[in-house]
Backbone and ligand atoms as CSV (ligand in chain L), in Angstrom:
chain,resi,resn,atom,element,x,y,z
A,1,UNK,N,N,-7.554,11.733,78.594
A,1,UNK,CA,C,-8.795,10.949,78.667
A,1,UNK,C,C,-8.945,10.350,80.070
A,2,UNK,N,N,-10.194,10.251,80.496
A,2,UNK,CA,C,-10.449,9.624,81.796
A,2,UNK,C,C,-10.664,8.126,81.565
A,3,UNK,N,N,-9.914,7.332,82.278
A,3,UNK,CA,C,-10.016,5.876,82.102
A,3,UNK,C,C,-11.437,5.401,82.428
A,4,UNK,N,N,-12.060,4.665,81.504
A,4,UNK,CA,C,-13.432,4.209,81.763
A,4,UNK,C,C,-13.512,3.175,82.892
A,5,UNK,N,N,-12.384,2.603,83.280
A,5,UNK,CA,C,-12.426,1.612,84.362
A,5,UNK,C,C,-12.161,2.246,85.728
A,6,UNK,N,N,-11.037,2.999,85.851
A,6,UNK,CA,C,-10.679,3.518,87.180
A,6,UNK,C,C,-10.844,5.034,87.325
A,7,UNK,N,N,-11.066,5.734,86.191
A,7,UNK,CA,C,-11.302,7.173,86.288
A,7,UNK,C,C,-10.035,8.016,86.302
A,8,UNK,N,N,-8.879,7.402,86.264
A,8,UNK,CA,C,-7.626,8.161,86.250
A,8,UNK,C,C,-7.474,8.892,84.920
A,9,UNK,N,N,-6.853,10.084,84.981
A,9,UNK,CA,C,-6.737,10.859,83.742
A,9,UNK,C,C,-5.392,10.715,83.034
A,10,UNK,N,N,-4.491,9.933,83.585
A,10,UNK,CA,C,-3.191,9.736,82.922
A,10,UNK,C,C,-3.283,8.528,81.991
A,11,UNK,N,N,-2.978,8.768,80.716
A,11,UNK,CA,C,-2.998,7.645,79.787
A,11,UNK,C,C,-1.914,7.838,78.750
A,12,UNK,N,N,-1.574,6.765,78.058
A,12,UNK,CA,C,-0.683,6.937,76.927
A,12,UNK,C,C,-1.256,6.243,75.696
A,13,UNK,N,N,-0.923,6.840,74.539
A,13,UNK,CA,C,-1.405,6.291,73.275
A,13,UNK,C,C,-0.474,5.155,72.877
A,14,UNK,N,N,-1.041,3.964,72.660
A,14,UNK,CA,C,-0.190,2.835,72.284
A,14,UNK,C,C,-0.245,2.536,70.782
A,15,UNK,N,N,-1.274,3.059,70.109
A,15,UNK,CA,C,-1.360,2.834,68.661
A,15,UNK,C,C,-2.280,3.886,68.048
A,16,UNK,N,N,-1.893,4.422,66.873
A,16,UNK,CA,C,-2.736,5.382,66.151
A,16,UNK,C,C,-2.889,4.881,64.733
A,17,UNK,N,N,-4.095,4.915,64.249
A,17,UNK,CA,C,-4.307,4.427,62.889
A,17,UNK,C,C,-5.284,5.324,62.147
A,18,UNK,N,N,-4.901,5.716,60.920
A,18,UNK,CA,C,-5.795,6.499,60.072
A,18,UNK,C,C,-6.849,5.550,59.509
A,19,UNK,N,N,-8.120,5.913,59.639
A,19,UNK,CA,C,-9.184,5.045,59.126
A,19,UNK,C,C,-9.318,5.202,57.611
A,20,UNK,N,N,-9.815,4.142,56.945
A,20,UNK,CA,C,-10.006,4.253,55.492
A,20,UNK,C,C,-10.866,5.481,55.182
A,21,UNK,N,N,-10.479,6.233,54.187
A,21,UNK,CA,C,-11.199,7.473,53.896
A,21,UNK,C,C,-10.418,8.666,54.426
A,22,UNK,N,N,-9.605,8.402,55.456
A,22,UNK,CA,C,-8.685,9.437,55.915
A,22,UNK,C,C,-9.291,10.554,56.732
A,23,UNK,N,N,-10.581,10.429,57.152
A,23,UNK,CA,C,-11.126,11.555,57.901
A,23,UNK,C,C,-11.243,11.288,59.398
A,24,UNK,N,N,-10.649,10.194,59.872
A,24,UNK,CA,C,-10.657,9.943,61.308
A,24,UNK,C,C,-9.429,9.117,61.700
A,25,UNK,N,N,-9.023,9.310,62.950
A,25,UNK,CA,C,-7.910,8.529,63.483
A,25,UNK,C,C,-8.414,7.742,64.692
A,26,UNK,N,N,-8.053,6.462,64.708
A,26,UNK,CA,C,-8.431,5.608,65.819
A,26,UNK,C,C,-7.197,5.462,66.699
A,27,UNK,N,N,-7.367,5.709,68.014
A,27,UNK,CA,C,-6.228,5.555,68.914
A,27,UNK,C,C,-6.529,4.528,69.990
A,28,UNK,N,N,-5.556,3.655,70.214
A,28,UNK,CA,C,-5.630,2.742,71.342
A,28,UNK,C,C,-4.874,3.409,72.480
A,29,UNK,N,N,-5.514,3.467,73.633
A,29,UNK,CA,C,-4.888,4.115,74.777
A,29,UNK,C,C,-4.773,3.136,75.933
A,30,UNK,N,N,-3.770,3.361,76.770
A,30,UNK,CA,C,-3.616,2.529,77.964
A,30,UNK,C,C,-3.587,3.449,79.186
A,31,UNK,N,N,-4.397,3.109,80.162
A,31,UNK,CA,C,-4.430,3.871,81.408
A,31,UNK,C,C,-3.120,3.616,82.160
A,32,UNK,N,N,-2.489,4.704,82.627
A,32,UNK,CA,C,-1.203,4.533,83.310
A,32,UNK,C,C,-1.389,4.073,84.748
A,33,UNK,N,N,-2.618,4.216,85.267
A,33,UNK,CA,C,-2.860,3.791,86.645
A,33,UNK,C,C,-3.185,2.299,86.726
A,34,UNK,N,N,-4.140,1.849,85.873
A,34,UNK,CA,C,-4.577,0.453,86.015
A,34,UNK,C,C,-4.243,-0.413,84.801
A,35,UNK,N,N,-3.751,0.221,83.717
A,35,UNK,CA,C,-3.348,-0.573,82.551
A,35,UNK,C,C,-4.479,-0.919,81.596
A,36,UNK,N,N,-5.716,-0.488,81.937
A,36,UNK,CA,C,-6.857,-0.783,81.073
A,36,UNK,C,C,-6.660,-0.156,79.690
A,37,UNK,N,N,-7.043,-0.894,78.642
A,37,UNK,CA,C,-6.906,-0.372,77.274
A,37,UNK,C,C,-8.263,-0.013,76.703
A,38,UNK,N,N,-8.327,1.118,76.040
A,38,UNK,CA,C,-9.577,1.552,75.421
A,38,UNK,C,C,-9.276,2.306,74.137
A,39,UNK,N,N,-10.325,2.616,73.379
A,39,UNK,CA,C,-10.155,3.193,72.044
A,39,UNK,C,C,-10.839,4.553,71.959
A,40,UNK,N,N,-10.179,5.502,71.317
A,40,UNK,CA,C,-10.834,6.793,71.051
A,40,UNK,C,C,-10.731,7.091,69.554
A,41,UNK,N,N,-11.654,7.921,69.091
A,41,UNK,CA,C,-11.639,8.344,67.689
A,41,UNK,C,C,-11.500,9.841,67.623
A,42,UNK,N,N,-10.693,10.285,66.683
A,42,UNK,CA,C,-10.484,11.719,66.524
A,42,UNK,C,C,-10.906,12.098,65.111
A,43,UNK,N,N,-11.797,13.068,65.026
A,43,UNK,CA,C,-12.267,13.528,63.718
A,43,UNK,C,C,-12.088,15.021,63.574
A,44,UNK,N,N,-12.000,15.469,62.330
A,44,UNK,CA,C,-11.939,16.898,62.068
A,44,UNK,C,C,-13.328,17.474,62.309
A,45,UNK,N,N,-13.401,18.553,63.077
A,45,UNK,CA,C,-14.692,19.188,63.273
A,45,UNK,C,C,-14.900,20.217,62.172
A,46,UNK,N,N,-15.851,19.925,61.317
A,46,UNK,CA,C,-16.130,20.845,60.227
A,46,UNK,C,C,-17.263,21.770,60.639
A,47,UNK,N,N,-17.073,23.064,60.389
A,47,UNK,CA,C,-18.147,24.007,60.652
A,47,UNK,C,C,-18.932,24.166,59.365
A,48,UNK,N,N,-20.034,23.441,59.279
A,48,UNK,CA,C,-20.790,23.458,58.034
A,48,UNK,C,C,-21.903,24.499,58.090
A,49,UNK,N,N,-22.117,25.188,56.974
A,49,UNK,CA,C,-23.210,26.161,56.943
A,49,UNK,C,C,-24.571,25.464,56.927
A,50,UNK,N,N,-25.609,26.187,57.318
A,50,UNK,CA,C,-26.971,25.664,57.181
A,50,UNK,C,C,-27.364,25.746,55.712
A,51,UNK,N,N,-28.220,24.819,55.310
A,51,UNK,CA,C,-28.681,24.803,53.928
A,51,UNK,C,C,-30.046,25.501,53.875
A,52,UNK,N,N,-30.157,26.498,53.013
A,52,UNK,CA,C,-31.420,27.226,52.881
A,52,UNK,C,C,-32.172,26.685,51.670
A,53,UNK,N,N,-33.351,26.119,51.935
A,53,UNK,CA,C,-34.118,25.526,50.846
A,53,UNK,C,C,-34.935,26.583,50.100
A,54,UNK,N,N,-35.515,26.136,48.985
A,54,UNK,CA,C,-36.219,27.069,48.109
A,54,UNK,C,C,-37.265,27.906,48.837
A,55,UNK,N,N,-38.023,27.274,49.721
A,55,UNK,CA,C,-39.082,28.018,50.400
A,55,UNK,C,C,-38.560,28.743,51.637
A,56,UNK,N,N,-37.237,28.734,51.808
A,56,UNK,CA,C,-36.649,29.506,52.891
A,56,UNK,C,C,-36.386,28.739,54.181
A,57,UNK,N,N,-36.794,27.446,54.243
A,57,UNK,CA,C,-36.498,26.700,55.470
A,57,UNK,C,C,-34.998,26.433,55.543
A,58,UNK,N,N,-34.475,26.431,56.790
A,58,UNK,CA,C,-33.067,26.088,57.007
A,58,UNK,C,C,-32.987,24.661,57.520
A,59,UNK,N,N,-31.980,23.941,57.054
A,59,UNK,CA,C,-31.740,22.634,57.640
A,59,UNK,C,C,-30.259,22.350,57.653
A,60,UNK,N,N,-29.875,21.390,58.527
A,60,UNK,CA,C,-28.467,21.020,58.574
A,60,UNK,C,C,-28.111,20.223,57.338
A,61,UNK,N,N,-26.851,20.336,56.933
A,61,UNK,CA,C,-26.399,19.554,55.795
A,61,UNK,C,C,-26.500,18.070,56.145
A,62,UNK,N,N,-27.145,17.298,55.281
A,62,UNK,CA,C,-27.285,15.864,55.523
A,62,UNK,C,C,-26.545,15.079,54.461
A,63,UNK,N,N,-25.398,14.523,54.842
A,63,UNK,CA,C,-24.595,13.752,53.906
A,63,UNK,C,C,-25.397,12.568,53.345
A,64,UNK,N,N,-26.135,11.893,54.235
A,64,UNK,CA,C,-26.872,10.697,53.797
A,64,UNK,C,C,-28.052,11.063,52.899
A,65,UNK,N,N,-28.630,12.215,53.172
A,65,UNK,CA,C,-29.742,12.674,52.333
A,65,UNK,C,C,-29.243,12.959,50.915
A,66,UNK,N,N,-28.103,13.613,50.850
A,66,UNK,CA,C,-27.514,13.925,49.548
A,66,UNK,C,C,-27.121,12.636,48.827
A,67,UNK,N,N,-26.557,11.692,49.602
A,67,UNK,CA,C,-26.192,10.406,49.025
A,67,UNK,C,C,-27.426,9.725,48.427
A,68,UNK,N,N,-28.553,9.803,49.147
A,68,UNK,CA,C,-29.791,9.191,48.682
A,68,UNK,C,C,-30.193,9.676,47.295
A,69,UNK,N,N,-30.112,10.993,47.094
A,69,UNK,CA,C,-30.469,11.568,45.798
A,69,UNK,C,C,-29.544,11.088,44.687
A,70,UNK,N,N,-28.262,10.976,45.019
A,70,UNK,CA,C,-27.275,10.551,44.020
A,70,UNK,C,C,-27.471,9.073,43.676
A,71,UNK,N,N,-27.651,8.262,44.730
A,71,UNK,CA,C,-27.816,6.818,44.524
A,71,UNK,C,C,-29.047,6.536,43.664
A,72,UNK,N,N,-30.102,7.303,43.892
A,72,UNK,CA,C,-31.323,7.123,43.099
A,72,UNK,C,C,-31.038,7.423,41.621
A,73,UNK,N,N,-30.306,8.517,41.380
A,73,UNK,CA,C,-29.997,8.901,39.997
A,73,UNK,C,C,-29.079,7.887,39.320
A,74,UNK,N,N,-28.198,7.253,40.105
A,74,UNK,CA,C,-27.233,6.352,39.457
A,74,UNK,C,C,-27.639,4.890,39.535
A,75,UNK,N,N,-28.909,4.635,39.820
A,75,UNK,CA,C,-29.418,3.270,39.858
A,75,UNK,C,C,-28.958,2.476,38.628
A,76,UNK,N,N,-28.264,1.363,38.868
A,76,UNK,CA,C,-27.755,0.493,37.803
A,76,UNK,C,C,-26.772,1.173,36.857
A,77,UNK,N,N,-26.194,2.266,37.266
A,77,UNK,CA,C,-25.169,2.890,36.439
A,77,UNK,C,C,-23.801,2.574,37.035
A,78,UNK,N,N,-22.768,2.521,36.186
A,78,UNK,CA,C,-21.457,2.057,36.676
A,78,UNK,C,C,-20.642,3.112,37.408
A,79,UNK,N,N,-21.166,3.594,38.534
A,79,UNK,CA,C,-20.380,4.540,39.339
A,79,UNK,C,C,-20.040,3.849,40.662
A,80,UNK,N,N,-18.745,3.680,40.966
A,80,UNK,CA,C,-18.362,2.985,42.199
A,80,UNK,C,C,-18.781,3.763,43.454
A,81,UNK,N,N,-19.174,3.013,44.493
A,81,UNK,CA,C,-19.590,3.637,45.754
A,81,UNK,C,C,-18.472,4.504,46.341
A,82,UNK,N,N,-17.230,4.069,46.156
A,82,UNK,CA,C,-16.081,4.836,46.662
A,82,UNK,C,C,-16.033,6.235,46.059
A,83,UNK,N,N,-16.362,6.299,44.775
A,83,UNK,CA,C,-16.341,7.584,44.081
A,83,UNK,C,C,-17.370,8.528,44.684
A,84,UNK,N,N,-18.530,7.958,45.041
A,84,UNK,CA,C,-19.584,8.776,45.650
A,84,UNK,C,C,-19.152,9.235,47.047
A,85,UNK,N,N,-18.553,8.312,47.817
A,85,UNK,CA,C,-18.057,8.682,49.151
A,85,UNK,C,C,-17.061,9.825,49.071
A,86,UNK,N,N,-16.154,9.691,48.124
A,86,UNK,CA,C,-15.129,10.704,47.948
A,86,UNK,C,C,-15.755,12.060,47.594
A,87,UNK,N,N,-16.749,11.992,46.704
A,87,UNK,CA,C,-17.442,13.224,46.321
A,87,UNK,C,C,-18.131,13.855,47.534
A,88,UNK,N,N,-18.826,13.027,48.338
A,88,UNK,CA,C,-19.545,13.566,49.499
A,88,UNK,C,C,-18.579,14.217,50.498
A,89,UNK,N,N,-17.417,13.591,50.663
A,89,UNK,CA,C,-16.414,14.202,51.548
A,89,UNK,C,C,-15.962,15.544,50.992
A,90,UNK,N,N,-15.771,15.582,49.657
A,90,UNK,CA,C,-15.300,16.828,49.060
A,90,UNK,C,C,-16.358,17.928,49.188
A,91,UNK,N,N,-17.634,17.534,49.142
A,91,UNK,CA,C,-18.709,18.522,49.324
A,91,UNK,C,C,-18.614,19.128,50.725
A,92,UNK,N,N,-18.439,18.251,51.733
A,92,UNK,CA,C,-18.345,18.747,53.112
A,92,UNK,C,C,-17.168,19.698,53.277
A,93,UNK,N,N,-16.041,19.308,52.692
A,93,UNK,CA,C,-14.854,20.156,52.800
A,93,UNK,C,C,-15.091,21.506,52.124
A,94,UNK,N,N,-15.687,21.447,50.930
A,94,UNK,CA,C,-15.936,22.708,50.213
A,94,UNK,C,C,-16.906,23.599,50.980
A,95,UNK,N,N,-17.948,22.988,51.548
A,95,UNK,CA,C,-18.909,23.776,52.336
A,95,UNK,C,C,-18.219,24.430,53.527
A,96,UNK,N,N,-17.382,23.632,54.214
A,96,UNK,CA,C,-16.702,24.155,55.399
A,96,UNK,C,C,-15.767,25.296,55.019
A,97,UNK,N,N,-15.102,25.146,53.878
A,97,UNK,CA,C,-14.126,26.157,53.464
A,97,UNK,C,C,-14.770,27.472,53.032
A,98,UNK,N,N,-16.062,27.425,52.692
A,98,UNK,CA,C,-16.744,28.660,52.311
A,98,UNK,C,C,-16.786,29.649,53.476
A,99,UNK,N,N,-16.838,29.091,54.692
A,99,UNK,CA,C,-16.882,29.937,55.875
A,99,UNK,C,C,-18.166,30.742,56.013
A,100,UNK,N,N,-19.235,30.292,55.337
A,100,UNK,CA,C,-20.520,31.003,55.410
A,100,UNK,C,C,-21.382,30.375,56.498
A,101,UNK,N,N,-22.360,31.143,56.997
A,101,UNK,CA,C,-23.281,30.562,57.988
A,101,UNK,C,C,-24.436,29.854,57.299
A,102,UNK,N,N,-24.758,30.311,56.092
A,102,UNK,CA,C,-25.862,29.703,55.340
A,102,UNK,C,C,-25.496,29.671,53.858
A,103,UNK,N,N,-25.928,28.619,53.172
A,103,UNK,CA,C,-25.773,28.595,51.708
A,103,UNK,C,C,-27.078,28.076,51.100
A,104,UNK,N,N,-27.399,28.510,49.879
A,104,UNK,CA,C,-28.624,28.016,49.250
A,104,UNK,C,C,-28.486,26.545,48.840
A,105,UNK,N,N,-29.596,25.817,48.897
A,105,UNK,CA,C,-29.556,24.387,48.543
A,105,UNK,C,C,-29.168,24.196,47.074
A,106,UNK,N,N,-29.378,25.244,46.259
A,106,UNK,CA,C,-29.006,25.126,44.846
A,106,UNK,C,C,-27.496,24.921,44.684
A,107,UNK,N,N,-26.725,25.394,45.664
A,107,UNK,CA,C,-25.274,25.192,45.595
A,107,UNK,C,C,-24.952,23.696,45.643
A,108,UNK,N,N,-25.657,22.969,46.537
A,108,UNK,CA,C,-25.469,21.517,46.619
A,108,UNK,C,C,-25.906,20.847,45.323
A,109,UNK,N,N,-27.078,21.274,44.826
A,109,UNK,CA,C,-27.595,20.714,43.584
A,109,UNK,C,C,-26.600,20.900,42.442
A,110,UNK,N,N,-26.007,22.085,42.387
A,110,UNK,CA,C,-25.044,22.361,41.318
A,110,UNK,C,C,-23.790,21.493,41.445
A,111,UNK,N,N,-23.358,21.278,42.702
A,111,UNK,CA,C,-22.177,20.417,42.907
A,111,UNK,C,C,-22.464,18.998,42.431
A,112,UNK,N,N,-23.669,18.505,42.741
A,112,UNK,CA,C,-24.036,17.142,42.323
A,112,UNK,C,C,-24.124,17.070,40.799
A,113,UNK,N,N,-24.719,18.091,40.192
A,113,UNK,CA,C,-24.836,18.125,38.733
A,113,UNK,C,C,-23.460,18.057,38.082
A,114,UNK,N,N,-22.546,18.855,38.618
A,114,UNK,CA,C,-21.189,18.907,38.078
A,114,UNK,C,C,-20.511,17.535,38.207
A,115,UNK,N,N,-20.710,16.906,39.375
A,115,UNK,CA,C,-20.123,15.586,39.634
A,115,UNK,C,C,-20.689,14.534,38.675
A,116,UNK,N,N,-22.021,14.467,38.586
A,116,UNK,CA,C,-22.646,13.437,37.758
A,116,UNK,C,C,-22.366,13.651,36.273
A,117,UNK,N,N,-22.273,14.903,35.893
A,117,UNK,CA,C,-21.982,15.210,34.492
A,117,UNK,C,C,-20.648,14.580,34.079
A,118,UNK,N,N,-19.693,14.603,35.024
A,118,UNK,CA,C,-18.382,14.017,34.747
A,118,UNK,C,C,-18.416,12.493,34.829
A,119,UNK,N,N,-19.311,11.952,35.689
A,119,UNK,CA,C,-19.310,10.507,35.932
A,119,UNK,C,C,-20.103,9.725,34.904
A,120,UNK,N,N,-21.347,10.160,34.691
A,120,UNK,CA,C,-22.247,9.323,33.910
A,120,UNK,C,C,-23.414,10.173,33.415
A,121,UNK,N,N,-23.568,10.215,32.115
A,121,UNK,CA,C,-24.570,11.117,31.563
A,121,UNK,C,C,-26.013,10.688,31.811
A,122,UNK,N,N,-26.230,9.372,31.901
A,122,UNK,CA,C,-27.583,8.899,32.204
A,122,UNK,C,C,-27.985,9.347,33.613
A,123,UNK,N,N,-27.083,9.113,34.556
A,123,UNK,CA,C,-27.353,9.508,35.940
A,123,UNK,C,C,-27.537,11.032,36.024
A,124,UNK,N,N,-26.741,11.729,35.251
A,124,UNK,CA,C,-26.829,13.190,35.233
A,124,UNK,C,C,-28.201,13.663,34.772
A,125,UNK,N,N,-28.671,13.092,33.670
A,125,UNK,CA,C,-29.970,13.522,33.134
A,125,UNK,C,C,-31.100,13.162,34.099
A,126,UNK,N,N,-30.980,11.981,34.737
A,126,UNK,CA,C,-31.993,11.605,35.737
A,126,UNK,C,C,-32.038,12.630,36.867
A,127,UNK,N,N,-30.857,12.954,37.385
A,127,UNK,CA,C,-30.806,13.896,38.497
A,127,UNK,C,C,-31.291,15.278,38.049
A,128,UNK,N,N,-30.809,15.680,36.889
A,128,UNK,CA,C,-31.165,17.003,36.377
A,128,UNK,C,C,-32.670,17.127,36.161
A,129,UNK,N,N,-33.302,16.046,35.694
A,129,UNK,CA,C,-34.732,16.136,35.402
A,129,UNK,C,C,-35.543,16.350,36.670
A,130,UNK,N,N,-35.028,15.833,37.790
A,130,UNK,CA,C,-35.699,16.072,39.072
A,130,UNK,C,C,-35.310,17.443,39.615
A,131,UNK,N,N,-34.030,17.711,39.607
A,131,UNK,CA,C,-33.504,18.907,40.245
A,131,UNK,C,C,-33.936,20.186,39.532
A,132,UNK,N,N,-33.843,20.185,38.237
A,132,UNK,CA,C,-34.179,21.408,37.509
A,132,UNK,C,C,-35.652,21.512,37.165
A,133,UNK,N,N,-36.379,20.430,37.430
A,133,UNK,CA,C,-37.812,20.402,37.125
A,133,UNK,C,C,-38.052,20.948,35.720
A,134,UNK,N,N,-37.493,20.238,34.782
A,134,UNK,CA,C,-37.610,20.666,33.386
A,134,UNK,C,C,-39.049,21.042,33.061
A,135,UNK,N,N,-39.187,22.215,32.521
A,135,UNK,CA,C,-40.546,22.717,32.283
A,135,UNK,C,C,-41.235,21.948,31.172
A,136,UNK,N,N,-40.511,21.599,30.169
A,136,UNK,CA,C,-41.124,20.769,29.133
A,136,UNK,C,C,-40.056,19.902,28.486
A,137,UNK,N,N,-40.505,19.048,27.612
A,137,UNK,CA,C,-39.608,18.068,27.009
A,137,UNK,C,C,-38.518,18.752,26.172
A,138,UNK,N,N,-38.808,19.914,25.610
A,138,UNK,CA,C,-37.827,20.623,24.770
A,138,UNK,C,C,-36.573,20.972,25.564
A,139,UNK,N,N,-36.810,21.438,26.797
A,139,UNK,CA,C,-35.690,21.830,27.643
A,139,UNK,C,C,-34.813,20.615,27.959
A,140,UNK,N,N,-35.477,19.478,28.244
A,140,UNK,CA,C,-34.751,18.244,28.535
A,140,UNK,C,C,-33.955,17.794,27.302
A,141,UNK,N,N,-34.584,17.888,26.132
A,141,UNK,CA,C,-33.910,17.485,24.896
A,141,UNK,C,C,-32.696,18.373,24.613
A,142,UNK,N,N,-32.841,19.664,24.889
A,142,UNK,CA,C,-31.704,20.575,24.708
A,142,UNK,C,C,-30.518,20.138,25.559
A,143,UNK,N,N,-30.845,19.774,26.800
A,143,UNK,CA,C,-29.806,19.342,27.740
A,143,UNK,C,C,-29.099,18.087,27.218
A,144,UNK,N,N,-29.918,17.131,26.742
A,144,UNK,CA,C,-29.373,15.865,26.245
A,144,UNK,C,C,-28.525,16.112,24.987
A,145,UNK,N,N,-29.002,17.008,24.130
A,145,UNK,CA,C,-28.269,17.324,22.909
A,145,UNK,C,C,-26.897,17.927,23.253
A,146,UNK,N,N,-26.912,18.792,24.258
A,146,UNK,CA,C,-25.666,19.416,24.709
A,146,UNK,C,C,-24.670,18.361,25.184
A,147,UNK,N,N,-25.171,17.359,25.923
A,147,UNK,CA,C,-24.318,16.277,26.405
A,147,UNK,C,C,-23.751,15.480,25.239
A,148,UNK,N,N,-24.607,15.215,24.269
A,148,UNK,CA,C,-24.176,14.444,23.099
A,148,UNK,C,C,-23.066,15.197,22.361
A,149,UNK,N,N,-23.223,16.515,22.238
A,149,UNK,CA,C,-22.187,17.332,21.600
A,149,UNK,C,C,-20.872,17.250,22.371
A,150,UNK,N,N,-20.981,17.337,23.706
A,150,UNK,CA,C,-19.783,17.242,24.541
A,150,UNK,C,C,-19.087,15.906,24.343
A,151,UNK,N,N,-19.896,14.852,24.270
A,151,UNK,CA,C,-19.318,13.510,24.124
A,151,UNK,C,C,-18.586,13.363,22.803
A,152,UNK,N,N,-19.196,13.851,21.724
A,152,UNK,CA,C,-18.526,13.691,20.438
A,152,UNK,C,C,-17.290,14.595,20.355
A,153,UNK,N,N,-17.353,15.748,21.025
A,153,UNK,CA,C,-16.177,16.613,21.073
A,153,UNK,C,C,-15.042,15.906,21.816
A,154,UNK,N,N,-15.417,15.216,22.919
A,154,UNK,CA,C,-14.414,14.538,23.745
A,154,UNK,C,C,-13.796,13.352,22.988
A,155,UNK,N,N,-14.607,12.655,22.178
A,155,UNK,CA,C,-14.081,11.483,21.484
A,155,UNK,C,C,-13.429,11.856,20.160
A,156,UNK,N,N,-13.537,13.126,19.774
A,156,UNK,CA,C,-12.814,13.585,18.601
A,156,UNK,C,C,-13.564,13.461,17.291
A,157,UNK,N,N,-14.800,12.915,17.351
A,157,UNK,CA,C,-15.574,12.837,16.115
A,157,UNK,C,C,-16.373,14.124,15.931
A,158,UNK,N,N,-16.472,14.603,14.749
A,158,UNK,CA,C,-17.149,15.890,14.511
A,158,UNK,C,C,-18.667,15.824,14.744
L,1,ZN,ZN,ZN,-7.480,3.026,84.674
């Protein structure tokens, strides 16, 4: 690193710390020429594919945009913010690991559906009703009935 005070390129790391969330490291550095201390951040560079929307437009993956959709669906539902952060990180990792240049936006929608289905059924149905654009009330009711069946299966009641 070039010292921001004197411009010398010799420095040593005096402290390294993993940031909460684990996706970045903060380093304190000291310039060996003038002793000035400064901070750098190191992050994993993820090669994320472009998201192809329904009408064919491409856009960059937007973590905050995706968060917005989830937060709206889980309004007043008991899902901790940490859980959502963790999910969003896992989405980025999964996208990067695909190694594709482009993926359909439905892939993101499906990941969110899968996540919300496990977290909270109310939030899931809210998201699903927007995402799947239920054609009529029957389709929505079928979905809700399916969830109810899953719940009773999980709790052991017939
Ligand atoms: Zn310096």
